[in-house]
C-alpha positions in Angstrom: 13.1 -12.0 14.8 9.9 -10.3 14.6 10.0 -9.2 17.8 13.6 -7.3 17.4 12.6 -5.7 13.8 9.4 -4.4 15.3 11.5 -2.9 17.9 14.0 -1.5 15.7 11.2 -0.1 13.3 9.9 1.7 16.5 12.8 3.1 17.3 13.1 4.0 13.9 9.7 6.0 13.4 10.8 7.8 17.0 14.0 8.3 15.2 12.3 10.3 12.6 9.5 12.2 14.7 6.4 10.1 13.3 4.3 7.9 15.4 1.5 5.4 13.6 -2.1 3.8 14.4 -2.3 -0.1 15.6 -3.8 -1.8 12.9 -7.4 -1.5 13.1 -10.5 -3.4 14.3 -11.1 -4.4 10.6 -8.0 -6.0 9.4 -7.7 -9.1 7.8 -4.9 -11.4 6.5 -6.1 -11.3 3.3 -6.5 -7.8 1.8 -4.9 -5.0 -0.6 -3.4 -2.3 1.2 -3.3 1.2 -0.7 -1.5 4.4 0.7 -1.5 7.6 0.2 0.3 10.2 -0.6 3.5 8.9 -2.7 5.8 12.0 -2.0 9.0 10.8 -1.1 11.4 7.7 -1.1 11.1 8.1 2.6 6.9 6.8 2.3 8.4 3.4 1.0 11.1 3.5 4.2 8.0 4.3 6.3 5.9 1.3 4.6 8.2 -0.9 5.1 8.7 -0.1 8.6 5.5 0.0 9.9 5.2 -3.4 8.0 8.1 -4.5 11.0 6.4 -2.6 13.9 3.1 -4.4 13.4 4.6 -7.7 12.9 2.6 -8.3 9.6 3.8 -10.3 6.6 3.4 -7.8 4.3 4.2 -7.4 0.4 4.7 -4.1 -1.0 5.3 -3.4 -4.5 8.8 -1.3 -5.5 9.2 -0.6 -8.9 12.1 -2.9 -10.6 14.5 -0.6 -10.9 15.0 -0.5 -7.3 16.2 -4.5 -7.3 20.0 -4.2 -7.8 22.4 -5.3 -5.5 22.8 -4.9 -2.9 19.7 -3.2 -2.7 17.3 -5.9 -3.5 18.9 -8.2 -0.6 17.1 -5.6 1.6 14.1 -5.0 0.2 13.2 -8.4 -0.4 14.3 -9.0 3.3 11.9 -6.2 4.2 8.7 -7.5 1.9 9.4 -5.7 -1.2 8.7 -7.2 -4.3 9.2 -5.6 -7.8 7.2 -4.5 -10.1 7.6 -3.3 -13.7 5.4 -0.4 -14.3 6.7 0.2 -18.5 4.1 -2.3 -20.1 1.3 -4.9 -19.3 2.8 -8.4 -17.9 -0.4 -10.2 -17.0 0.5 -9.2 -13.1 -3.1 -8.8 -12.0 -4.4 -12.2 -12.7 -0.7 -13.4 -11.6 -1.6 -11.6 -8.5 -4.9 -13.0 -8.4 -3.5 -16.7 -8.3 -1.2 -15.8 -5.9 -4.2 -14.5 -3.4 -6.3 -17.9 -4.5 -3.3 -20.2 -3.9 -2.5 -18.7 0.0 -4.6 -18.4 3.7 -3.1 -15.0 3.8 -1.4 -12.9 1.6 -1.3 -8.7 2.1 -0.2 -6.7 -0.8 0.6 -2.9 0.0 0.7 -0.2 -3.1 0.5 3.0 -3.8 -2.0 3.8 -6.9 -0.2 7.0 -7.7 3.0 4.6 -9.1 5.4 7.4 -8.8 6.2 10.4 -6.6 5.5 13.5 -9.4 2.4 14.8 -9.6 -0.1 12.6 -11.1 -3.9 13.4 -13.3 -5.0 10.2 -11.8 -4.4 7.1 -10.3 -3.5 3.1 -11.3 -6.1 1.3 -10.5 -5.0 -2.2 -10.6 -5.0 -2.5 -6.8 -8.9 -2.1 -7.2 -8.6 -5.1 -10.2 -6.9 -7.2 -7.7 -8.8 -7.0 -5.2 -12.1 -7.7 -6.6 -10.9 -10.9 -8.6 -9.5 -12.0 -5.2 -12.4 -10.9 -3.8 -10.4 -9.3 -0.9 -11.2 -6.1 0.7 -9.3 -2.8 0.1 -7.9 -1.0 2.8 -7.1 2.5 3.0 -3.8 4.0 4.8 -2.9 7.5 5.1 0.7 9.2 5.6 -0.2 12.4 7.1 3.1 14.5 6.7 1.4 17.4 8.7 1.1 15.4 11.4 4.2 13.0 10.7 1.6 10.3 11.7 0.7 7.1 9.2 -3.5 6.5 10.0 -5.5 4.1 9.0 -8.9 5.4 7.2 -11.0 2.7 6.0 -12.1 -0.4 4.7 -13.9 -1.2 1.2 -15.2 -4.4 0.1 -14.7 -4.1 -4.0 -18.5 -3.4 -5.2 -19.8 -3.6 -8.3 -18.1 -0.9 -10.1 -14.3 0.8 -10.2 -16.2 4.0 -10.4 -18.3 3.9 -7.3 -15.6 2.5 -5.5 -13.1 5.1 -6.3 -15.6 7.6 -5.3 -16.1 5.8 -1.6 -12.1 5.9 -1.8 -11.9 9.4 -2.4 -13.8 10.4 0.2 -12.3 8.4 3.0 -9.3 10.4 1.9 -11.1 13.1 1.7 -11.9 12.8 5.0 -8.5 13.2 6.0 -7.6 16.5 3.7 -6.0 14.7 1.0 -7.5 14.7 -2.5 -7.0 11.8 -5.0 -6.3 12.7 -8.2 -9.0 11.1 -10.5 -9.1 13.7 -13.2 -8.0 11.3 -16.0 -10.3 8.3 -15.1 -14.2 8.6 -16.3 -16.8 8.5 -13.2 
């Protein structure tokens, strides 16, 4: 079944005029994947499709409002995981516990948290990676080249601020500026 879904994903990418990087050499079965930018709903489609192309069992955080019938069936079958964004629900601790219980878990998320322009990103991904002691892999949707790209890996260090600067540098190297305006660095 994974091979069929991978083939369908490859055809969908070709139909959209997009290409993709293969999984990088630093890939691991336990990690937090972050992706930038998040500018359209099609970004989610590209991410879910890539998950199938690469034959990885990843969970992609999707806002809970999208989980209505019949969309919920489709999203869950593609690895979508609902996230409530309105208030704190102890999500970071819950996900860290999931990482600690499993031999493999790939969690994919968009730190912008929305398709709108934001002054700063959400940092829950770092707290999850730090708490679970897993690396953060950086994925880039290069809209200009119509290509999804892997651009680097960081292991969470001592401070959020230091790691955000490293992540910011990875994305700046490919021409994308991460909004960190409201974060104290």
